Each structure stands twice: as structure tokens, then as C-alpha cells.
VEXDREN-86444 format. One line per 3 residues: number of its first residue (from 1); for each residue z, y, x of C-alpha. Coordinates in steps of 0.05 Angstrom, whole numbers. Last residue first. Layout:
# VEXDREN-86444
NUM> Z,Y,X | ...
***
This chain:
# VEXDREN-86444
383> 506,142,-339 | 510,211,-308 | 445,232,-342
380> 481,250,-407 | 525,299,-369 | 462,334,-346
377> 447,361,-416 | 401,420,-402 | 365,377,-351
374> 344,329,-406 | 314,386,-445 | 269,405,-387
371> 246,333,-381 | 232,333,-455 | 189,395,-447
368> 154,365,-386 | 137,301,-424 | 113,341,-484
365> 64,378,-439 | 37,313,-411 | 28,285,-481
362> -12,346,-502 | -51,348,-436 | -78,278,-446
359> -61,207,-425 | -95,145,-395 | -165,164,-373
356> -140,236,-364 | -97,214,-304 | -37,260,-293
353> -12,316,-249 | 53,343,-277 | 87,406,-254
350> 158,433,-252 | 175,505,-236 | 250,511,-225
347> 292,571,-245 | 359,599,-224 | 377,656,-271
344> 373,732,-271 | 386,754,-342 | 346,788,-398
341> 386,788,-462 | 374,761,-532 | 415,698,-520
338> 376,683,-457 | 311,716,-433 | 297,700,-360
335> 288,743,-298 | 281,699,-236 | 324,666,-184
332> 283,612,-148 | 293,537,-141 | 236,512,-97
329> 181,470,-128 | 185,403,-163 | 122,360,-172
326> 113,300,-217 | 55,252,-203 | 17,209,-254
323> -31,151,-261 | -13,104,-204 | -70,63,-174
320> -77,110,-137 | -32,165,-111 | -42,225,-157
317> -54,292,-122 | 2,343,-127 | 7,411,-159
314> 65,446,-124 | 107,505,-145 | 154,559,-118
311> 140,543,-45 | 180,497,-1 | 240,502,46
308> 293,497,-8 | 265,433,-37 | 191,414,-40
305> 203,355,-86 | 146,305,-94 | 156,252,-147
302> 111,191,-151 | 100,141,-208 | 101,65,-212
299> 124,54,-140 | 120,-21,-125 | 82,-27,-59
296> 119,13,-7 | 190,-4,-30 | 171,-76,-41
293> 147,-82,31 | 214,-60,59 | 222,2,102
290> 249,13,172 | 208,67,207 | 269,109,226
287> 244,166,182 | 237,118,124 | 304,86,138
284> 341,153,134 | 303,175,72 | 315,109,37
281> 389,111,54 | 397,182,28 | 360,164,-36
278> 401,100,-45 | 466,139,-38 | 444,193,-87
275> 418,141,-137 | 484,104,-135 | 523,168,-145
272> 476,187,-203 | 482,119,-237 | 422,73,-228
269> 386,39,-286 | 330,91,-291 | 311,85,-218
266> 298,10,-220 | 272,11,-148 | 272,77,-110
263> 201,73,-84 | 171,93,-18 | 126,155,-12
260> 108,167,61 | 83,231,93 | 57,254,159
257> 89,292,216 | 137,272,271 | 196,290,228
254> 168,249,170 | 160,280,101 | 186,239,44
251> 149,234,-23 | 195,193,-69 | 164,137,-110
248> 201,125,-175 | 205,52,-196 | 210,49,-272
245> 205,-21,-300 | 154,-62,-340 | 97,-20,-314
242> 40,-3,-362 | -29,-30,-342 | -85,19,-356
239> -157,-6,-357 | -221,-5,-315 | -202,-57,-263
236> -135,-23,-249 | -100,40,-273 | -27,32,-259
233> 41,46,-291 | 88,100,-316 | 53,159,-348
230> 31,119,-410 | 103,96,-418 | 125,165,-443
227> 191,155,-479 | 222,116,-422 | 192,166,-374
224> 245,217,-395 | 301,174,-365 | 263,165,-299
221> 246,239,-292 | 318,260,-307 | 344,210,-256
218> 297,238,-202 | 318,309,-219 | 392,292,-215
215> 382,258,-147 | 346,320,-119 | 401,366,-145
212> 450,335,-97 | 507,288,-116 | 574,283,-81
209> 601,213,-70 | 611,214,6 | 644,283,4
206> 695,257,-46 | 685,275,-118 | 721,322,-166
203> 688,385,-137 | 622,349,-142 | 629,347,-218
200> 640,422,-226 | 584,441,-178 | 536,391,-210
197> 552,418,-279 | 541,490,-256 | 474,470,-226
194> 451,434,-289 | 471,490,-336 | 439,545,-295
191> 375,505,-282 | 325,540,-326 | 258,501,-326
188> 189,532,-316 | 137,484,-343 | 71,460,-314
185> 9,421,-336 | -48,391,-295 | -106,345,-310
182> -138,297,-261 | -200,255,-273 | -186,201,-222
179> -242,171,-179 | -263,225,-130 | -197,263,-127
176> -159,198,-117 | -208,169,-66 | -203,233,-25
173> -127,229,-30 | -126,157,-5 | -174,172,52
170> -135,234,73 | -70,196,74 | -101,141,116
167> -131,190,165 | -66,229,171 | -30,163,184
164> -79,143,239 | -71,211,272 | 5,205,269
161> 5,133,292 | -32,146,357 | -28,75,383
158> -102,70,399 | -134,138,405 | -158,170,340
155> -232,184,340 | -255,248,375 | -288,298,328
152> -361,317,338 | -380,306,265 | -414,240,283
149> -349,217,316 | -309,233,254 | -358,193,211
146> -355,134,260 | -280,137,258 | -282,134,182
143> -329,74,185 | -282,37,231 | -224,57,186
140> -257,22,126 | -264,-42,166 | -324,-72,201
137> -318,-145,221 | -317,-161,295 | -290,-231,286
134> -227,-204,253 | -231,-129,246 | -247,-76,299
131> -321,-69,283 | -364,-21,324 | -409,19,278
128> -482,27,298 | -509,-29,254 | -468,1,197
125> -513,62,195 | -471,115,160 | -502,152,101
122> -435,182,79 | -432,149,10 | -465,85,35
119> -416,79,93 | -357,89,45 | -382,33,0
116> -392,-14,58 | -323,1,86 | -290,-11,19
113> -327,-77,10 | -305,-101,79 | -363,-113,127
110> -381,-178,162 | -450,-169,193 | -511,-202,164
107> -556,-236,215 | -630,-223,229 | -626,-151,252
104> -582,-161,312 | -583,-97,352 | -509,-85,347
101> -491,-154,373 | -450,-196,325 | -377,-208,338
98> -360,-282,337 | -349,-311,269 | -278,-321,245
95> -258,-394,245 | -276,-432,181 | -220,-445,132
92> -196,-517,127 | -178,-538,57 | -126,-592,61
89> -130,-662,34 | -61,-689,17 | -28,-742,60
86> 0,-690,108 | 32,-652,51 | 70,-713,24
83> 99,-726,93 | 123,-654,98 | 165,-663,35
80> 161,-625,-32 | 225,-621,-73 | 222,-545,-79
77> 154,-521,-55 | 135,-525,19 | 114,-459,48
74> 51,-443,88 | 46,-380,131 | 4,-318,144
71> -55,-329,97 | -99,-266,96 | -93,-225,32
68> -91,-157,68 | -131,-160,132 | -101,-187,197
65> -82,-157,264 | -49,-209,309 | 7,-187,356
62> 57,-238,332 | 23,-302,309 | -7,-317,241
59> -6,-389,216 | 69,-404,213 | 76,-473,183
56> 122,-511,136 | 173,-457,118 | 215,-483,60
53> 210,-455,-10 | 223,-395,-55 | 168,-344,-67
50> 159,-268,-67 | 176,-264,6 | 193,-197,35
47> 157,-159,90 | 200,-111,130 | 152,-54,148
44> 137,-20,214 | 110,47,192 | 51,89,168
41> -12,57,198 | 18,-11,185 | 61,-56,230
38> 87,-120,199 | 157,-148,205 | 167,-217,176
35> 209,-261,130 | 253,-211,94 | 284,-248,35
32> 265,-224,-35 | 256,-294,-63 | 291,-345,-19
29> 265,-380,43 | 292,-445,72 | 278,-451,146
26> 242,-514,171 | 188,-477,208 | 214,-410,233
23> 236,-345,199 | 242,-272,218 | 172,-270,246
20> 155,-209,288 | 103,-156,299 | 46,-179,254
17> -7,-125,252 | -31,-98,186 | -94,-91,145
14> -129,-53,89 | -73,-7,66 | -90,56,27
11> -77,27,-42 | -6,11,-21 | 34,-44,11
8> -17,-100,1 | 14,-167,16 | -4,-210,76
5> -9,-281,49 | 41,-337,37 | 5,-401,14
2> 51,-446,-25 | 46,-522,-20
***
């Protein structure tokens, strides 16, 4: 018997609301299949199964809000029959306790570890916080709302996704700046060669297959990361865990406000046309609120690209538990010395924000120099 639980889709996710099941008891489930749609503070997400089996029981019902890690369904393993399961002893979890009254001083309230820690940091009396979790338990967001209320700011109304998203983003960034010892390096990269190559190549392609600079930059980051594994992975439980693959998270601004950074899976193995198509599709689905759980949970590094509407440079905040973030500013024409002459060339300021517990400024600088070199040979990124 396999227990299917609500997966975490980012360090800033504590809970989700089940909107819809895509399977029913008796259905055979394959790895990677979308089995449910769950609403988070950022989007309605297609949740994939990491297991193969047959649906035995759906535990969570649509409309229920549940914490990350809560059992949602039970699956039969390959070759396992329902009759075998009924003969086995099953562990019955106790029902959630009823909400405790605020003035109860003799019973211990259910409080998530993150909420308790945040309350201690901000001197919040948990007995005066209304819990919105299962059985009246206090969540991290409950504490945040209490802090906002104490500061004279109205808490986010139910259903106001933008306010909730801003709160979630702020919490994640606050945690990042508090826990991660950031260091920053930057490099100004000449783009004359890369832009001319793109113009020449795109002239040979159909409109559907043309590649934008954004895709070339993502591929250059992924290729360069192969030689800098300490920038690609996660810092968990006091140590660095390098990622086996490179899944570049792309910071995408939503039209209604807010930001999401889903991953382009296996970025380094994609050709430039493939990467361009997947980037366009990811952006479209992100803004339509149709992402997959793997895209939200598997990014191993994040890239933020300000594009033509941005400033000349950006120094980002690392998204935990990742250990690095690459920032691209706006392409600007600037004076540049080339072949003994000063010329006006298109330039791009690239930055790296990285975790000093895992790497140092010397390695970060080398990464940016190699990234710059890769962009001087764009034809080698085509593959």
C-alpha cells in the first residue's frame, strides 16, 4: 500500500486546497500522471504522482485545505489486491482535535513549527491567534496575519490571491535574507556576437522556430553550471545537496501582480528551439494558472531576466533551499574597448547572488566569466 501525500511545491508552501481529483478508485496511475488539482497561494497546480499503482481510496475531498505531507489517497502497489489490504492491520490516524478556546491555559494548542518560530521572533501571543488549519491549528500565515493586524494593517480577505501571494513571497524572501549569507558578483557581457548570430539564425527559421535572447541566456546558464555544481542544488539540514540535473527556475511576473518561478526541466539537454517553445509555453500556462507540481518544486537555480522593460542590473534574493540566483538586466548600448578602439556595443550586466555556506566569491566570479565566454560562442549552445 502506497500513501500519496500532498507534496511541497516550494519552501514557501505550508498547505493547499484540493480543487479536483483527476482519478477515481480503481484507476491505474503511472509516474508523472496528473492526479489532482490543488490550489496554493500562487496558482492552481496540477499535482503529479511520483508512484505507480492503482487507486484504492481517495482520502481528501475537494474543498478541503490540508497541510503539506497530509495523506490524500492510498494506492495499491503492483500485484497487490484489495482483499489483501483489508486483511492487513491499518494504522488509523486520530481525527483532528476540535479548536481550542483562546482562554484555555491547560491544553496545548496545535501550532506548526514554522508558525511557532515566527511567533517567538515577533513576540506574538499564540493564545490570541485564530487558527485556520485543521482542527483550529495555527499556521505560519495565521501568525503573519496577526502581525499585520497588530501593525494596523488589515489582513488579506479570503480569496484575495494577490495579497496572499505577496505575503508568501515576502515570507520566503525574509527567510532567505535571515538564513542565507549572500554574496554578490557581477560582470558586464558584450552581446554583439550573440545578437548577430541570433539575427542570422532566425532569418533561416520559420516564425514559430525563432529564438529570443532569453532562451539563449537560459541555455548559457545551464551549460556553464555543468562546471560549477556547487551553484546547482539545495542547502538542507545543515549541508549542501548537489542536484543530479539542471532545472532552471524562471522568474515570471504575473499580469495581475506577483511573481512565480517555475522550472524548465532538464534545461541543459534542450536545443534552443525546444527551449524557446517550452519557455513560451511555461509563461503562458503560468499566467493562466496552469502549472504542474514538478515545475514548482524542482528548480535547482533561479534566473531573473528584467528584459527590455527593466533596469540595467538586478541583484536578486536566493529562493531557499536553492543556493544561487542569476540576474540579467536590460541590454544597453555602452562604450566598450574592442580591438584597440572604443565602440558603442550592446552590453548586458549579469549578476550572481550565491550562498557563502556553499561557494565563495572567487568561484562565483569564475562562473560569470565562463558564462560570458559561452555567449561569445553562441553556435556551440545550439546543440
